[in-house]
N, C-alpha and C positions, 0 to 999 in steps of 0.2 A: 141418331147425333141426342136425342132428348133421352134414351135410354142411358147414353152415356153422360149427362150431365145430372140426370138423376142419380145416378152410378157414384158422383162425385157428392153430391149433397148427402146419401146416405152414409159415404165415407168422412164427411164430416161430424153425421151426428154420432158416428160411433166412435170417432177421436175427443170428441166428448167427453162422451157417455166413459168410455175407458179413463179420462182423468177424473170424473168424479168418483166413479169406485175405486180409483187408487186413492184418493182426499180421506174419502170415507174410510178405505181400508188401514192408513196409516193417519188415522184422527189424531194423534195428541202432538207428532211431532209436525211442527208450523215450513210447510214446502218452501217457503221463500229463505230460511236463513240457514234451517240443515241440511238440505241441497240443492243448490244455485244450479247443477247442470239439471235435475228433473225441472224446476222454475223454468232456466232459461228453455227446455221443450214445451213444456205446457207455453208459453211465450208464444212458439213460432207456429204449433199447431194450434192453439187457440186464442187467436185473436183479440175475441170481446173478453176474456179473463187479463190480457195485459192490457185492453183502455179500462176495464172496470179499476183495476188499481192504480191504473196512473193518474184516471181522474177520480178516483176514491167515493166511488160509489158500488154499493152491492147491486147484486142481480141474481135474480132464482136462478135455480137447475133448468129447468124447463126452459124458460127463455134463452141461455146458454146452449142449451142443445138447437132451439130452434135457431139461434145466431149464426151459431158454426157452420148447420147446414146451412143456411144460408150464404153465409161466406162462402164455403166451397163449392157451392151452387155453381154463386159468380164467377170464382176463380175459375171451376170446370168449362161454363159456358166460354168466357175469354181464351183457354188454353184453346178448347175444343176449333170455337172460330180460327183461333191460329190456324192449327192443324190443317181445316180446312183451305185454308185459302195456299198455306205451301204446298197441300197433294196437288191442289188445282193450275198452280204454276209451274209444276212440271211437268 
């Protein structure tokens, strides 16, 4: 179970890293107004970006990577715990 939770955390780190690379590659265009579908995907897959935009605070890239990894790790812990309980119930 620990490996799966670590896998969830690594996935969160990679997702945030992907969005950082995407933002760097498309730097001159703002992600919010030009591409609303992309901005919606960022908000869904990277909740710290939504929080920083909503509450008007900036956050450095390494904190975004860490926060997204922690968020995905906690989500993975919840999913794996529920999955384990459902498997034992059967």
